[in-house]
Phi, psi and omega in degrees: 000143179296148180264147181293146175291154176287346179287160181290162176300318180302319179289322178294322177295316179302318180291319180296324177295321178292312186296326181264345178069023182206150172268003185294128176245132180268115175281137179247096185239093184281070176304123182297326182281355179250352182296130184279166180306333179302330185248021182239161175232118184055040176082000181240140177304137183242163178294319177296323176293320177299319179294314178300315179303310186292311185288329176292324177294324175299315178298320181294324183279335188304125177084348183257327182231157181283336190207157169240155182227089175292138176266107188301321183300325181293330177279324176302326182296341177271359179084193184304322180293327176294321178292329175295322176294321178300316178298318180294318178300314182299316179296318180297320179298315180294321178294334178277001179085014179265145169284134181254113177260107183277115181268087182242346177049048181283158178174122179196191183257152168048236187295335178291316175298321179298319179295317176301315182298317180294330181289329191242334189264128178107156183286345178258007179288157177304322175240080193294133179214158177272336178204158184226138172278137181225156184254118185266004195281003169268354180125155185294335179297336179290343182278338189304312180298326179291317180297317180298313180294321178299318179294320181295328187250010182055039181255179181233170177225146170237113187264129179295117180240301176228101188273171189265354183287150184302325183277001183301327183292344180304324180241314190293338181248018172294143179272134179226163175237124178230125180051046178064015179247125177274137177201171174268158187301317182295326177291321177299315178299316180300319179294324176295328181278343188307311180293329178293317178297312182299321182295337182257017182283133182264190183296333181286346186090359179254132181282160172272351177254112182243186181226161171263123180222114189291144178290341182280356178230069188298323181296321178292324178296320177297318177299318180292324179296324178295325180282324186235072185294335183267351187283133168288138179259134168257119194243099173274169175104356181279139174085250187299332180275356169113345182276137176273178185295326181295315178291323182294331184252007188297332182262004178269159175267167176235137180209124176051043174081018175212164179276144175229167172094009177163185184233136175256115185273140171223130182244281186300326181293345178255303190280341176234033177296162187304315182293323179295323181294338181266357184294141181249356176210166185295325181296315180288328176296313179300316180298319181295319179293318178298322177297317179295322177299312181298322179294318180287328174300315180296323179297316177293322180296330187293342182265001176293141180283000000 
């Protein structure tokens, strides 16, 4: 297995964005109800099909995108064997030179957070990843074990701040007053994270501590960029969730003809695109996904100034 670089996650991400020329991140979400007959046995998704699906997607992504983002819950739904496939997928992705962003949204107190961090962060973890999504809404103390482990393993974190789901505004956009200053809850959280983000900034100017900021709320993403200029953004909501390329990249920077400062995730629009759903063998499935990747890369590229 490839060994992690001594450089920070932020610096590795910055380099990967340059090398691939795109912020596009391929989400790997094996929805059981969307799996095509190619990956099923007697009409039902199978473990062998899940493995073929996952490893073929790594091959399709290699060299074209900087990162993949497996959705842990989708593998958990397949039971213990599904989690074994997740571990294999993560290792294969790293060996292919891809950054692996584990979308597990973990978050708890004390030793439980430490256990989650040990499970996912680092190349020697049971489910090895370069970065992990985490949930801060129990309080900032829940982040400490993840931050410590990320620093020890040269890994990164993406903290949920302003998500793309319709109900996010129920809490994240509540108005509060702190020290005579009015703000929204997600902005308050971002300000609390600012010193943590700055402390983890690498030589590239990009921090290893990033945030999740949905493409479906572009104005909020712009507001967050002003508060957290060094943070890498993980941006869901592009494509199947309705956000176009302009909104998806609005909080990213531009440098030498490419986007910097974060990742724009696309899942269903790549792995379940129309041509991929019609594939009858692994070679044609891989070809269809690679074609979809190239099309979405061009779409993101088209909004560059």
